[in-house]
C-alpha positions in Angstrom: 165.2 67.6 -9.6 166.8 64.2 -8.6 164.5 61.9 -6.6 165.6 61.3 -2.9 167.1 58.2 -1.8 163.9 57.3 -0.1 161.8 57.7 -3.2 164.0 55.8 -5.2 164.3 52.8 -2.9 160.5 52.8 -2.6 160.1 52.6 -6.4 162.9 49.7 -6.6 160.7 47.8 -4.1 157.4 48.6 -5.9 158.7 47.4 -9.2 160.2 44.1 -7.6 156.8 43.6 -6.1 155.0 44.2 -9.7 157.9 42.0 -11.4 157.3 39.0 -9.2 153.6 39.5 -8.7 154.1 39.3 -4.7 151.0 40.8 -3.6 148.5 39.9 -6.2 147.1 37.0 -4.3 143.5 37.7 -2.7 143.2 37.8 0.9 144.6 39.8 4.1 148.4 41.0 3.9 150.2 40.6 7.1 154.1 41.6 7.7 156.1 39.9 10.6 157.0 42.6 12.8 159.8 41.9 15.2 160.6 45.7 15.5 164.2 44.9 13.9 165.5 47.1 11.1 164.3 44.7 8.3 160.7 44.2 9.5 160.3 47.9 10.5 161.5 49.1 7.1 159.0 46.5 5.5 156.1 47.7 7.1 157.0 51.5 6.6 157.7 50.9 2.8 154.4 48.8 2.2 152.4 51.9 3.8 154.3 54.2 1.8 153.3 52.3 -1.4 149.7 52.2 -0.4 149.5 48.4 0.5 147.2 47.8 3.5 149.0 45.9 5.7 148.7 44.6 9.3 151.8 44.4 11.4 152.0 41.2 13.6 154.4 40.9 16.5 154.9 37.3 17.8 156.2 37.3 21.5 157.9 33.9 21.6 158.1 33.6 25.5 161.9 34.1 25.2 164.3 36.7 26.4 162.2 37.8 29.3 161.7 41.6 30.0 163.7 42.4 26.9 160.9 40.8 24.7 158.1 42.6 26.5 160.0 45.9 25.6 160.2 44.8 22.3 156.5 44.3 22.1 155.7 47.6 23.7 157.9 49.4 21.1 156.3 47.8 18.3 152.8 48.7 19.5 153.8 52.3 20.2 155.5 52.4 16.7 152.3 51.3 14.8 149.9 53.4 16.9 152.0 56.6 16.2 151.9 55.9 12.6 148.2 54.6 12.4 149.4 51.0 11.2 147.0 48.1 12.1 148.8 46.2 14.8 148.4 42.7 16.6 150.6 41.0 19.0 150.2 37.4 19.9 152.1 35.3 22.3 153.8 31.9 21.4 154.9 29.6 24.3 158.0 28.4 22.6 159.6 26.8 25.8 156.6 25.1 26.5 156.1 23.8 22.9 159.8 22.5 22.3 160.2 19.2 21.5 163.1 17.0 22.9 165.0 16.8 19.6 164.5 20.5 18.7 166.8 23.4 19.2 165.2 26.8 20.3 165.4 28.3 16.9 163.7 25.3 15.3 161.1 25.3 18.0 160.5 28.9 17.4 160.1 28.5 13.6 157.9 25.7 13.8 155.6 27.6 16.3 155.5 30.6 14.0 154.5 28.5 11.0 151.9 27.0 13.0 150.6 30.3 14.3 150.4 31.7 10.7 148.6 28.5 9.2 146.0 29.0 12.0 145.9 32.8 11.6 145.1 32.5 7.9 143.0 29.3 8.4 141.4 28.2 5.2 141.4 31.6 3.7 144.1 32.8 1.2 146.5 35.2 3.0 149.9 36.4 2.5 152.9 36.8 4.9 155.4 39.4 4.1 158.9 39.2 5.6 161.7 41.5 5.8 164.6 39.3 4.3 166.9 41.0 2.2 170.0 40.5 0.1 172.4 40.2 2.7 170.4 37.5 4.3 170.3 35.6 1.0 174.0 35.9 0.6 174.5 34.3 4.2 172.1 31.6 3.5 174.1 30.7 0.3 177.1 30.3 2.4 175.6 28.4 5.0 174.0 25.9 2.6 177.2 25.7 0.7 178.9 24.1 3.8 176.0 21.7 4.2 176.4 20.4 0.4 173.0 21.7 -0.9 172.1 21.6 -4.5 171.1 24.8 -6.5 167.6 24.7 -5.0 168.9 24.6 -1.5 171.6 27.1 -2.2 169.2 29.9 -3.1 167.3 29.6 -0.1 165.5 32.6 0.3 163.0 33.2 -2.8 160.7 36.1 -3.7 157.6 33.9 -2.9 157.4 30.6 -1.4 154.7 28.3 0.1 156.0 27.0 3.5 153.6 24.4 5.2 150.6 26.1 3.6 151.6 29.5 4.1 152.2 32.0 1.2 155.3 34.0 2.2 156.7 36.8 0.2 159.9 38.6 0.6 159.4 42.2 -1.0 162.9 43.5 0.4 164.9 40.8 -1.3 167.0 43.0 -3.6 167.9 45.5 -1.1 171.0 45.4 1.2 171.1 45.8 5.0 173.1 49.2 4.7 170.4 50.5 2.2 167.5 49.5 4.7 169.2 51.1 7.8 169.8 54.4 5.7 166.2 54.3 4.6 165.0 54.2 8.2 167.5 57.1 9.3 166.2 59.1 6.5 162.6 58.6 7.3 163.2 59.4 11.0 163.5 56.0 12.5 166.7 55.4 14.6 165.5 53.3 17.7 164.7 50.1 16.1 165.0 47.0 18.2 168.2 44.9 18.4 168.1 41.3 19.4 171.2 40.5 21.7 171.0 37.0 20.2 171.9 38.3 16.8 175.5 38.9 18.1 176.2 35.3 19.6 178.7 34.0 16.8 178.0 30.2 18.4 174.9 30.4 16.0 175.8 29.5 12.4 174.1 32.5 10.8 175.6 35.2 13.2 179.2 33.4 12.6 178.8 33.8 8.9 177.5 37.4 9.4 180.1 38.6 11.9 183.1 36.4 11.1 183.1 34.8 7.7 181.8 37.6 5.6 184.1 40.4 7.1 187.0 38.2 6.4 185.9 37.4 2.7 185.5 41.2 2.3 188.8 42.1 3.7 190.5 39.5 1.4 188.1 40.0 -1.7 186.9 43.2 -2.5 183.7 43.1 -4.1 182.7 39.7 -2.8 179.2 40.6 -2.2 178.4 41.7 -5.7 179.9 38.3 -7.1 177.8 36.3 -4.5 174.6 38.2 -5.7 175.3 37.4 -9.1 176.1 33.9 -8.3 172.6 33.7 -6.5 170.7 35.1 -9.5 172.3 32.3 -11.8 171.6 29.6 -9.3 168.0 30.8 -9.1 167.6 30.7 -13.0 169.0 27.3 -12.9 167.1 26.1 -9.8 163.9 27.4 -11.3 164.3 25.3 -14.6 165.1 22.1 -12.7 162.2 22.6 -10.4 159.7 23.2 -12.9 160.9 20.1 -15.0 160.8 18.1 -11.8 157.4 19.2 -11.0 156.1 18.1 -14.4 157.7 14.8 -13.9 156.5 14.4 -10.3 152.7 14.4 -11.3 153.0 11.1 -13.4 155.6 9.2 -11.2 154.6 5.8 -10.5 157.3 3.1 -11.5 161.1 2.9 -10.5 161.8 2.8 -14.4 160.6 6.3 -14.6 163.3 7.4 -11.8 166.0 5.4 -13.6 165.4 7.3 -16.9 165.8 10.6 -15.1 168.9 12.7 -14.8 170.2 12.6 -11.2 169.6 16.5 -11.0 166.0 15.9 -11.4 165.6 12.6 -10.0 166.2 14.2 -6.4 163.8 17.0 -6.9 161.2 14.8 -8.4 161.4 12.5 -5.4 161.2 15.3 -2.9 158.1 16.7 -4.6 156.5 13.0 -4.7 157.2 12.6 -1.1 155.7 16.2 -0.1 152.6 15.3 -2.3 152.0 12.3 -0.2 153.2 12.9 3.3 152.2 16.5 3.3 155.6 17.9 4.6 158.9 18.9 3.0 161.5 16.3 3.7 165.1 17.1 2.7 166.7 14.1 1.3 170.0 13.4 2.7 173.0 12.4 0.3 173.0 8.8 1.9 169.4 8.4 1.1 169.7 9.1 -2.4 172.8 6.9 -2.7 170.9 4.1 -1.2 168.0 4.9 -3.9 170.4 5.0 -6.7 172.0 1.6 -5.8 168.6 0.0 -5.7 167.7 1.6 -9.1 170.9 0.3 -10.6 170.7 -3.4 -9.5 166.7 -4.1 -9.3 165.8 -7.4 -8.0 162.7 -9.4 -8.1 161.5 -8.6 -4.5 160.6 -5.2 -3.1 163.5 -3.3 -1.7 163.2 -0.7 1.3 165.0 2.3 1.1 164.9 4.3 4.4 164.7 8.1 3.8 164.6 9.4 7.3 162.0 10.6 9.7 160.8 6.9 10.2 159.7 6.8 6.5 160.9 4.3 3.8 160.4 4.0 0.1 159.4 0.5 -1.0 160.8 -0.1 -4.6 158.8 -2.7 -6.3 159.5 -4.0 -10.0 156.4 -1.9 -11.3 155.6 0.5 -8.7 156.8 2.9 -5.8 154.9 3.1 -2.3 155.6 4.6 1.1 155.9 2.9 4.6 155.5 5.5 7.4 155.0 3.5 10.5 155.4 6.8 12.9 152.6 8.7 11.7 149.9 9.2 14.3 146.9 11.7 14.2 147.3 14.4 16.5 144.2 15.0 18.7 142.4 18.3 18.2 138.9 19.9 18.1 137.4 20.8 14.9 134.7 23.6 15.0 133.5 22.8 11.5 130.8 25.4 11.0 133.5 28.2 11.8 136.3 26.6 9.9 134.9 24.2 7.2 138.5 23.0 6.3 140.7 21.3 8.6 144.4 20.4 7.5 145.8 17.3 9.1 149.6 18.3 8.5 150.9 15.1 10.4 149.1 13.1 7.5 149.4 15.4 4.5 145.7 15.3 4.3 142.6 17.4 5.1 139.1 17.3 6.4 136.4 19.3 4.7 132.8 20.0 5.8 130.3 21.0 3.4 126.5 21.9 4.4 124.0 21.2 1.9 120.5 19.6 1.2 120.3 16.0 0.3 117.9 13.0 0.3 118.5 9.8 2.2 119.8 7.8 -0.9 122.7 10.0 -0.7 123.7 9.0 2.8 125.0 5.7 2.1 128.7 4.7 1.9 130.8 5.8 -0.8 133.9 4.6 -2.5 136.8 4.0 0.0 134.8 5.9 2.4 136.6 9.1 1.4 133.2 11.0 1.7 130.2 10.6 4.1 127.1 12.3 4.3 125.4 13.0 7.8 122.3 14.5 8.9 123.2 17.9 10.2 120.7 17.8 13.1 122.3 16.1 16.1 125.8 16.7 14.8 127.6 18.9 17.5 129.3 22.2 16.7 132.9 20.8 17.6 134.0 17.4 16.6 137.1 15.8 18.2 139.6 14.3 15.5 142.0 11.9 17.2 143.7 8.5 16.8 142.6 5.1 17.9 142.6 4.1 21.5 142.5 0.5 23.0 138.9 -0.6 23.2 137.4 1.7 20.5 134.0 0.5 19.1 131.6 2.0 16.7 128.3 0.9 15.2 128.8 0.4 11.5 126.3 2.0 9.0 123.3 -0.5 8.5 124.2 -2.4 12.0 122.6 -2.1 15.4 125.4 -3.4 17.5 128.8 -2.0 17.8 132.1 -3.8 16.5 135.4 -3.3 17.7 137.5 -0.7 15.6 140.4 -3.2 15.6 138.0 -5.7 13.7 137.1 -3.1 11.2 140.6 -2.3 10.5 141.3 -6.0 9.7 138.3 -6.2 7.5 139.3 -3.3 5.7 143.0 -4.6 5.3 144.5 -1.6 6.8 148.2 -2.4 7.7 149.0 -2.3 11.3 151.7 0.1 11.1 149.0 2.6 9.2 146.3 2.3 12.0 147.3 5.2 13.9 147.0 7.5 10.9 143.2 7.0 10.6 141.6 10.0 11.7 138.6 9.0 14.0 135.8 11.6 14.1 134.2 11.6 17.4 130.8 13.3 18.4 130.0 13.5 22.1 132.4 10.4 22.8 131.0 8.4 20.1 133.0 7.6 16.9 130.9 8.4 14.0 133.7 7.9 11.2 136.9 6.3 10.7 137.9 8.3 7.8 138.7 6.4 4.8 137.6 3.3 6.6 134.2 2.9 8.0 131.2 5.3 9.1 129.0 4.8 11.9 125.2 4.5 11.9 125.2 7.9 13.7 123.9 10.6 11.6 121.9 8.4 9.0 119.7 10.9 6.9 116.2 10.1 7.6 114.1 8.5 4.7 111.4 11.4 4.7 111.1 11.4 0.6 112.5 14.9 0.6 115.8 16.8 0.9 116.9 17.5 4.5 119.9 19.7 5.9 123.2 17.5 5.8 126.8 17.8 6.1 129.3 16.2 3.6 132.4 15.2 5.2 135.4 14.7 2.9 138.8 13.1 3.8 141.2 14.2 1.1 144.7 12.4 1.3 147.2 12.8 -1.3 147.0 9.1 -2.4 145.0 6.2 -1.1 147.7 3.9 -0.3 149.2 6.4 2.0 146.5 5.0 4.7 145.6 1.6 2.9 148.3 -0.5 1.2 149.3 -4.1 0.7 150.2 -5.7 4.1 153.6 -7.0 2.6 156.4 -4.4 3.0 159.2 -6.0 1.5 
């Protein structure tokens, strides 16, 4: 007997998940559940495949009552089928920055939620993107001049801002997904009216461009999907090659010796490892860099690459200048969450509770790790940037000293001082991470091990915070 369409489609998804090892990572599996056809099919298929998944609906604070109805529908859908369900509210209008559109703000808020949701634990976010989404992304990126890595856009698995994202439905077409839902008794999935607004680029591609291409070029979808497969293969090879080169990148000569297709990728990976976020490099920035590499000079050359960041090209090394970074103030419940990611710095703080003797409590090289007596350390530390008049009592001293003077003594460039995380306990600065610790929390010299907390400051590279004052 021929298997049903529903069974065949689920088998295709299962094989794709196994082939790409999408759900083998440890930790919780969550599905982004908007109530649309794609995310609804994703939740149903994963359940049919025996995957323990939590459907998570994010209410963005947009679309008023329509969004409220979507949330109620999602809750009812999951309750009726025994699917674990969560709903969380995001205040996208309130969190939107002056330079952001609504879509960009919503995407940033979603990523911030998922990074907080999974915390320091491993977790996987499954999304319902499918083959039609990938084709639309290809056309959108083509008109923007992307390389092969940018053109493929949606990958089966990707890390985005520290969140592991998988797309189990990427080989299915939208028509197959909707047929699957109807044949499993679901016909009332939610439709976002904004999806019909052709002023938005993706909607224009979906409702105007692609229909016109299909009328003029029968079979265009199959051809575009074949192109995507070829582009993924090429991009995978180039990205793997670039990844190996980026690890050892130190000098301009290394960049000169690279093929241009690899050079752009290496530089992007190198920047990501030091800044902590992905910065797409414009064609103008790459052209400026290539001009500097072709005609090197005896003096350092500064190449602006956007976002207030510049690459300093010297004769024998590369370094960064990022004058606009500033620590974002937040509380850190270090007992509950021992690892705190400082996305704005591309760094992290880690708290490790252990036993240690007094001899281990002195300063360490570069101040990247310090030991504090656990007794007296509050459960929540404040992490913030410097303020006018800040002082601390340096380790081994009795009198407070201006933080400004400590920065000068440590040769921290003026433009980087806002990027030094200050750890504050009950209004007292106990550590300027990477620069100087306070006398606070000294481990008592009792001749025996006592409970302590090791605080680690992990930055991608030391000269991100401390570099030569000269900037060329």
